[in-house]
N, C-alpha and C positions, 0 to 999 in steps of 0.2 A: 879843143872845142870850146865854145863859149856858150853862155846861157843867159837868158833874160826872161823878164816877166811879161806876160801878156797883158792883161787888161787892167792895169792899175791906173788909177787916177781918180780924181774926184768926179763922180758922174757928171756933175756940173760944179763949177767952183762955188756957186752960191748955196746949193743944197746937194751935196755930193752923195745922194742916195743911189748907189748903183744897184740896179735891180737884176733879179734872176728871171725876169720877164716870163714866167710860166705860171698859169693859174694854180693856186694851191701850194706853191713853193714859197717858203719863207724868204723874205728879202734880207739883204745885209743891212747893217745900221746906216742911217743917213747922217752924215756929218757936215756941218757948215765949214767954210774955209778956215775960220779960226779954230774950230774944234779939231780939224785935221792937223793943224799946226801943233796944237797943244798935245795931241796924241803922238806926235813924233814923225810925221811925214809932211814934207813941203807940198802944198797943193798945186802950185804951178808946175813943178817937176812931175808930179803924178798925172796931171792933166796931159802933159806931153807924152808920158808913157802910154796912157790910154789911147791917145790918137795913133801912136805908132803901132800899138797892138791891134787896134781896129783895122789897120791897113794890111795886116797879115791874115789872109783868108783862112789859114789852117788853124789859127788859135781859137780855141773854144772858150776858155775861162782862165781867170787869174785871181788868186787870193793872196793877201799879204797880212801877216800877223807880226806884231812887234811887242816883245815882252809879255806874250801871252794874250794879247788883245787882237782880235781880227779887225784890221783897220780898213781893208778894202776887199770887196768881193765883186767880181764882174763876170757875168756870163754874156759873151758876145754872140755866141751861136752854139749849136750842139745841145747835148743833154743838160739837165738842171744840175745845180751844184750838189745836190743830194743823191744823184743817180750814179751807181757804181759804173765805172768805165774801165776799159782795158788800159792798165798802166804800163804794159809791155815790160821792158827790162828794168824798169824801176822796181819790179818785183824782186830783183836780186837783193836790193837793200832790205826789203821786208824779210826775205829768207835769211839774211844775215842776222836780223834781230831775233828770229826764231831760234837760230843756232846759238846765239848768245844766251837766250833764256834756257835752252836745253842744257847748256854747260852749267849755268847757275843752279839748275835743279838737279844736276847729277845724271841726267839722261845721257849726256855725252861727257867724256872725260876732260876735253879741252881741245884747243886748236891743233895740238900736236897728235891727237888720236889718229891712228891709221884707219883707213876706210875699208881696206880689203877684207878683214874679218867679218864686217857687217854685211858686205855685198858678195860674200864668197860664192853664193849660188850662181851669180852671174859673171864671175871672173872667168874668162875663157881658158880652156885647157892649153897649157904651154904658153901662157902669157909672159910677156916681157917681165923679168924680175922687178923692174922698177915700179910695177903696179903695187908692190908691197910697201913702197915708200910714200905713196900719196897720203897726205894728211887732210883732216877737216879744213884747216886753214888754207891749204893749197886750193881747195875747191872754191872757197870764198874769195880768194885773191886772184883767181884765174892763173894759177901757177902749177896746175896738176901735171902739165907736160904732155898730156894726151892730145892727139890731133884734134883740131877744132871740128865741132858739129855746126857752128854758125856759118854765115856767109853762103858760099856755094855748096857746102855740105849739109845745109840745114834740111833741104827737102828729102834727101835720102834717109836722114836720121829719123825724122818724124813719120816717115812712111814705113820704117822698119817694124817688125813685130814685137820687138823688145828694146825699148829706148835705153834702159840701163845697160843691158848687155852690149848693145851697139856702141855706146859711149866708152865702155871699158875695153872694147875691142879695137879702138882706134890706135894706130901705130903712134909711138911716142915721137913728138916733134922737138921735145926738150926734156931735160931732167926735171923731176918734181922739185918745186921750189925755185926754178929758174925763171926764164922770161915769161912775160904775160902772153897767154894765148886765149883771147876772149872767146869763150865757148859756152853756150847755154847748156850744152851737154854736161859740163862740170857742175853747173847749178842744179841740173836735174839729178845728178848723182847725190848732191847735198840733200835734196828732198827725199831721195830714197834712203839715205843714211838716217835722217830724222824719223822716217816711217819704220825702218827696221829696228832702230834703237829703242823707240818708244812703244812700238806695237800699235800705234795710232796713225791716222792719216795726217798729212801736213795741214790740210784744212781744219781738222779737228783741233790740232795744236794751235793754229793761228786764231781760231775762234776763241779758245779758252785763254790763251796767253796774251793776245793783243786786242781782238775785237771787243771782248767783254769788258776788260778793264778800261779801255779807251772810249767805250760807248759808241762804237762804230759798226756799220754793216760790212761784213766781209763774206759775200756769198761764194759758193763753190765755183771753181774755175776748171778748165779742162784737165783731164787725166790721161796718162799713157795707157797702152793696152793692158797692162797689169794692174791698173788702178792707182798708180802713184801720181799724185797731183803734180802738174807741170812745175818744175822748179826753175824759177828765174824768168818766167814769161807768162803773160796772159792773166795775171791776178786782176781782180776787179775791186776797185776802191773809188768812192766818190771823191771829188776835189776837196770837200770839207773833211772827209776821213783821212785823206793823204796829208792834209794840213795838220791834223792832230798827230799823226804818226811823226811828222817832222818836228812838231813841238816836243814830242817824247825825247827825240835825240837832242834837241836844243837844250833841254833841261837835264841832260846827262842821264837819261833813262828813268826819270821820275815823272809821275803823273798825279796831280792833285794830292801830293804828299805821300804817295805810295811808290815804292821802287818796283818798276816793271822789268827793266834790263839790269843785269848784274852790274855792280859798281865797277867802273873801268872799261866796260864793253864799248861804250861810245868812243873813248880815246883809242882803244885797240882797233876799232873799225875804221876810224879816220886816219890812223897812222899809215903813211905811204909805204907800200911793200913792193910795188912794181910800177911800171909806167906804160901807159897806152901807146902802142906803136903808131897809132893814127892821130890822136889828139895831142900826145905829149903830156897829158894830165896824169899825175900820180893816182894810184888806185890802191885802196885798202881792202877791207872786208866788205865788198859790195857797194863801196862809196868812192866816187871820184873827188878830187880836190883841185882847186885852181885859185889863182889870185885874181880878184876882180876889183877894179878901182882901188887897188892897193891893199885890199883886205882878203884874208883867207876865206874861201867859200867851199863848203862841202856839199856835194849834190848827188842825187839819184837821177839817172838818165834813162828814159825809156824811148824806144824808137819812135820817130815822128815828132818828138817834142813833148814827152810826158816828163815834166821836170819838177824836182823838189830841191830847193836851195835853202841852205842854212848859213847865215852869216853871224857867227857867235859874237863877234865884237860889237855888233849893233842889235843883238837880241832879235834878229830878223829871221822869219821863216816865210818862204814864198813857194807857192804852187802854181804851175801853169799846165794846162791840159790842152792838147792839140789833136787834130785829126790823126788817129793811130794808123791809118793806111793811106798816106799821101800818094797822090799820082801826079807826076811821075814819082817813082820810089827814090826819093832823095831827102837829104836832111838839111838842105840849104838854109831853111828859115831858122834853124837852131842857132846859127851865127847871129841872126837878128835878135833872137831871144837873149843871147848872152850880152849883146850890146845894150839892150834895154836895161838889163840888170846893172851893168857897169856904169852907164851914162844917165840912167834915170832913177831906178829904185834905190840903189845904194846912196847916190847923192841926195835923194829926197829924204832918206833917213838921217844922213849926216846933218843936213841943213835943218831938218825938223827937230832934231835933238836940241838945238839951240833956241828954238822958238817957244818952247814950253816944257812940259813935263814928259819925259820919255819913260814909259813904264819899265819896270825892272824885270821881274820874272814870275808873275802870277800865271797860273795855267788857264787855258780856255775852258769855259763851262761846257 
C-alpha cells in the first residue's frame, strides 16, 4: 500500500493562508511563499500537492508539521480540523500507545505477558491449548493466530452477544507468533486486557494517559455489549489531535519535555515483526512501515484513508482525513495518497530544507 497527503500546498503561493472555512473555527497560519521556504517546505511542490488533493473527492483535510511546527492545514470538505472524526483502524496505533503506557506504569508486565489469565472468564471450555500461548505483543502485531474477525467475518462478530468470547472462540488459523492475520478482534482483545488489568475503561485510560497530557479531545467511542470500548476501530480524534499524537511518536514518546510513552516503546512499535499479506508492508505494534521516496515512513492506516505518516529523517508528521465510508467500498484512492506523499510532500521537505531554516524538534503548542 502507499500513502499520500491530501490537502497540502500553499493556499495560494502569494499568501498561503489555508483556511478551515467554517465560522468560529481557528484558521491555520498564513505563510508567504518565502516564509514557506524558510520553514522547510517548497511552495511550488506543495501547490501541486494541494491541486492533486483537491481532485480527490474523498479527501477531507490535510495537515503537515515539520520539526514541531504546523506548516500547512487544509480543510477541503467535511468536518472542521477541530472536530473529532472516526479514524477507523488508525485506532490500533492509539491502542498500541496505551499498551506501552500500561507496561511502563506496571499495569501490564510486558509484551510477553500471556492474555488468557486476564480473560479467563471468556476463554471457551475445551479451548485449543494454544490459547494459553497468546501474548500481549501478539495482539498488537496481529500474530495471535486466532481466525480473523475482520473482512467477511466482521458482521457476525459485531452482531454476537459477547465480542471478547467470540474472538477467543475463533479456530486457530496459525500458531501464536506466526503469520500476520489482520483482525480487529485481536485489537478488541487488547482493549479487554487493558480494562481487566487496570480495572478501568479503555476510554478512561486514554483520557488520562493521552488526551490530558497532549491537550486534545478524545470523546467516548462505541463499546461492546459488555461495555468494553471497541479496540482498534471507531476512535474519535480531530485532525489536529491526530497530528499531536503523531508528534508524540516522532519525538520518541516525549511531549513538551515530559515523557508520555516509555523510553524505547516507539522503536519497539516500529520494529517490523510480520508482513501484511495484502500490501507487503512490514507491521510492528499497530504501525505499518514502508519506504517512500527512498525514506522510511511509519504510518497508521484507517479504512477509507485515515492516515498518519511520520518521516523521521525529515522531522515530518502528516495527517490526512478522508470519507470514512467510501462508496463503493474500496480503497483505490489510498494509492493516490501514497503517491502524493512520495512525489509531493517528501520532495517538498527535501527541497525546502535547502531553502532556509528547517526546524529541528520543538513541540507543537
